[in-house]
C-alpha positions as CSV (number, residue, x, y, z in Angstrom):
1,M,45.7,0.0,-50.7
2,G,44.6,-2.6,-53.2
3,D,41.1,-4.0,-53.4
4,K,42.3,-7.3,-51.9
5,K,43.9,-5.6,-48.8
6,Q,40.7,-3.4,-48.4
7,K,38.5,-6.5,-48.4
8,E,40.9,-8.3,-45.9
9,A,40.8,-5.2,-43.6
10,M,37.0,-5.0,-43.8
11,T,36.6,-8.7,-43.1
12,K,38.9,-8.4,-40.1
13,K,36.9,-5.4,-38.8
14,V,33.6,-7.2,-39.3
15,T,34.9,-10.3,-37.5
16,Q,36.1,-8.1,-34.5
17,V,32.6,-6.5,-34.3
18,L,30.9,-9.9,-34.4
19,V,33.2,-11.3,-31.7
20,V,32.6,-8.3,-29.5
21,G,28.8,-8.6,-30.1
22,A,28.9,-12.3,-29.2
23,C,30.8,-11.5,-26.0
24,V,28.3,-8.9,-25.0
25,I,25.4,-11.3,-25.7
26,F,27.2,-14.0,-23.7
27,V,27.6,-11.7,-20.7
28,I,23.9,-10.6,-20.8
29,L,22.8,-14.3,-21.0
30,M,25.0,-15.1,-18.0
31,I,23.5,-12.3,-16.0
32,L,19.9,-13.3,-16.9
33,S,20.6,-16.9,-16.1
34,G,21.9,-15.8,-12.7
35,M,18.6,-14.0,-12.1
36,G,16.6,-17.1,-12.8
37,S,13.1,-16.5,-14.0
38,H,12.8,-13.3,-12.1
39,W,14.0,-11.2,-15.0
40,L,10.9,-12.1,-16.9
41,T,8.7,-10.2,-14.3
42,M,10.3,-7.0,-15.5
43,F,8.1,-7.2,-18.5
44,T,5.0,-8.6,-16.9
45,V,2.1,-6.3,-16.2
46,V,-0.8,-6.9,-13.8
47,K,-3.9,-8.3,-15.5
48,P,-7.4,-8.7,-14.0
49,G,-7.5,-11.7,-11.8
50,D,-3.7,-11.8,-11.1
51,N,-2.6,-12.4,-7.5
52,V,-0.4,-9.4,-6.6
53,I,1.7,-8.6,-3.5
54,I,1.8,-4.9,-2.9
55,S,3.6,-2.5,-0.5
56,Y,1.3,0.4,0.4
57,T,1.0,3.6,2.5
58,L,-2.3,5.1,3.4
59,N,-2.2,9.0,3.7
60,D,-4.5,11.3,5.6
61,A,-6.1,14.5,4.1
62,T,-2.8,16.4,4.8
63,G,-0.7,13.8,3.0
64,N,0.8,12.4,6.2
65,P,1.2,8.6,6.4
66,V,-1.2,6.8,8.7
67,L,-0.4,3.2,7.9
68,T,2.5,1.8,6.0
69,T,4.3,-1.4,5.0
70,D,7.5,0.5,4.5
71,Q,9.8,-0.1,7.5
72,Q,11.9,2.9,6.8
73,V,8.9,5.2,6.7
74,Y,7.7,3.7,10.0
75,N,11.0,4.0,11.8
76,K,11.5,7.6,10.6
77,L,8.0,8.7,11.9
78,V,8.3,6.8,15.2
79,A,11.8,8.4,15.8
80,G,10.1,11.8,15.2
81,G,7.5,11.0,17.9
82,K,4.7,10.6,15.4
83,G,2.0,7.9,15.5
84,I,2.1,5.4,12.7
85,V,0.8,2.0,12.0
86,L,2.9,-0.8,10.5
87,S,1.2,-3.3,8.3
88,K,2.3,-6.4,6.4
89,Q,2.5,-6.4,2.6
90,L,-0.9,-7.0,1.2
91,A,-2.1,-9.7,-1.2
92,V,-4.6,-8.3,-3.7
93,S,-6.6,-9.9,-6.5
94,A,-6.3,-7.5,-9.3
95,N,-9.6,-5.9,-10.4
96,Q,-11.6,-8.2,-8.0
97,S,-13.9,-6.5,-5.6
98,V,-14.6,-7.6,-2.1
99,T,-18.2,-7.6,-0.9
100,T,-17.7,-7.4,2.9
101,P,-17.7,-3.9,4.3
102,I,-14.3,-4.4,6.0
103,Y,-11.2,-6.1,4.8
104,P,-9.1,-6.7,7.9
105,V,-5.3,-6.5,7.7
106,P,-2.8,-7.3,10.5
107,I,-1.0,-4.3,12.0
108,F,1.6,-3.5,14.6
109,T,1.0,-0.2,16.4
110,S,3.9,2.0,17.7
111,N,1.9,3.0,20.8
112,S,0.7,-0.4,22.1
113,G,3.3,-2.6,20.5
114,S,0.7,-5.3,19.9
115,T,-0.6,-7.0,16.8
116,Q,-4.2,-6.0,15.9
117,Q,-6.5,-6.1,12.9
118,F,-6.9,-2.9,11.0
119,A,-10.1,-2.0,9.2
120,L,-9.4,-1.4,5.5
121,F,-12.8,-0.5,4.0
122,S,-14.0,-2.4,1.0
123,S,-14.1,0.8,-1.1
124,E,-10.4,1.3,-0.4
125,Y,-9.4,-2.2,-1.2
126,N,-11.4,-2.1,-4.4
127,A,-9.9,1.1,-5.5
128,I,-6.4,-0.3,-5.0
129,S,-7.4,-3.6,-6.7
130,M,-8.6,-1.7,-9.8
131,A,-5.6,0.7,-9.9
132,I,-2.9,-1.9,-10.0
133,V,-4.0,-3.3,-13.4
134,G,-1.3,-2.5,-15.9
135,M,1.4,-1.9,-13.4
136,K,4.7,-3.8,-13.4
137,T,6.9,-5.1,-10.6
138,G,8.6,-2.2,-9.0
139,D,6.1,0.4,-10.3
140,L,4.8,3.0,-7.8
141,K,1.4,4.7,-8.1
142,K,-0.6,7.2,-6.0
143,V,-4.1,5.8,-5.9
144,T,-7.1,8.0,-5.1
145,L,-9.4,6.4,-2.5
146,S,-12.8,7.5,-1.2
147,P,-13.2,11.2,-0.5
148,A,-12.5,12.0,3.2
149,S,-15.7,13.9,3.4
150,T,-17.7,10.7,3.2
151,M,-15.9,9.2,6.2
152,T,-16.4,11.9,8.9
153,Q,-18.2,11.1,12.1
154,T,-19.4,13.2,15.0
155,W,-18.6,11.8,18.5
156,S,-20.3,13.3,21.5
157,A,-18.5,13.7,24.8
158,E,-20.6,10.8,26.2
159,Q,-19.7,8.5,23.3
160,L,-16.0,9.3,23.8
161,L,-16.2,8.6,27.5
162,R,-17.8,5.2,26.8
163,N,-14.7,4.5,24.8
164,Q,-12.5,5.6,27.7
165,V,-11.6,8.9,26.0
166,N,-12.0,12.2,27.9
167,I,-12.8,15.0,25.6
168,S,-10.7,17.4,27.7
169,D,-7.6,15.3,26.9
170,I,-7.9,15.6,23.1
171,S,-7.4,18.5,20.7
172,I,-7.9,19.3,17.0
173,G,-5.2,17.5,14.9
174,D,-4.9,14.6,17.3
175,S,-5.2,11.1,16.1
176,L,-7.9,9.0,17.5
177,A,-7.9,5.2,17.4
178,M,-11.4,3.7,17.5
179,G,-12.9,0.3,17.1
180,V,-15.1,-0.3,14.0
181,S,-17.2,-3.2,13.0
182,D,-19.0,-4.6,10.0
183,N,-22.0,-5.0,12.3
184,P,-22.7,-1.5,13.6
185,T,-26.0,-2.5,15.1
186,A,-24.3,-5.0,17.4
187,M,-21.9,-2.3,18.6
188,V,-24.7,0.1,19.4
189,N,-26.5,-2.6,21.4
190,N,-23.3,-3.7,23.1
191,T,-23.6,-7.1,21.6
192,S,-20.5,-9.2,21.3
193,T,-18.9,-8.5,17.9
194,V,-15.5,-8.4,16.3
195,T,-14.0,-4.9,16.1
196,Y,-11.1,-3.6,14.0
197,T,-8.8,-0.6,14.6
198,R,-9.3,2.6,12.5
199,I,-7.2,5.7,12.9
200,G,-9.0,9.1,12.5
201,E,-8.0,12.7,12.9
202,I,-9.9,15.2,15.0
203,T,-10.9,18.1,12.7
204,S,-13.1,20.1,15.0
205,K,-14.0,20.2,18.7
206,S,-16.7,21.8,20.9
207,D,-17.9,21.2,24.4
208,A,-20.5,18.8,22.9
209,G,-18.1,16.6,21.0
210,V,-15.7,16.2,18.2
211,V,-15.7,15.6,14.4
212,V,-13.4,12.8,13.4
213,D,-12.1,12.2,9.9
214,F,-11.6,8.4,9.3
215,G,-10.9,8.8,5.6
216,Y,-7.7,8.3,3.7
217,P,-7.9,10.1,0.4
218,T,-4.8,8.6,-1.2
219,A,-2.5,5.5,-1.0
220,D,1.0,5.1,-2.4
221,V,1.1,1.6,-3.9
222,S,4.1,-0.3,-5.3
223,I,4.1,-3.8,-6.9
224,I,6.3,-6.4,-5.1
225,S,5.4,-9.5,-7.1
226,I,2.9,-10.7,-9.7
227,N,1.5,-14.2,-9.8
228,A,-0.6,-14.6,-13.0
229,A,-4.0,-16.0,-12.6
230,N,-3.4,-18.8,-15.1
231,S,0.0,-19.8,-13.8
């Protein structure tokens, strides 16, 4: 083949490659335009101060979900006869701490079927708020919360009875829903105060009372959306 024919063949080949490349780019642009601006969030990471919507599941010391925003997890556990609390997705300000002891979140319980307020402790909210920095939309992370050992309480048989719980009706491993308040003094004095639901697990029992673990060592957190603080 002469030099002229070789050049013509090479030019034709290059032209074909360029045409194919242009078609691929066109298809990609069409897909991205159909996605609107949402495709940009694929490359956006959470920065301090961003307003972030998260899905989350709180786990007890044995790794079992206690509270979740995942409808599938909720339905599966309810179908298996296990107690589980369903919560709405949570709006979190990244790397921003809350100062109040309790951050209430709305929940739906499988037992009562009613909407209540769940007590997410400030230490738990703050741990999640700090952990999501650097995550992207769709990312999933297991976040370590406060050690469970710091959230155990001893309840006497008399205290349980005052909360309409008979000690003979409960066993080790049972879940116990109790009301907590950001004003413990008012609760002790039976003064009117707002209470929030908290689910604990009975870890030991005697005739005198029970030890209840109200701590959730870990949370599975995923990013639903990110709204930049300066947007």
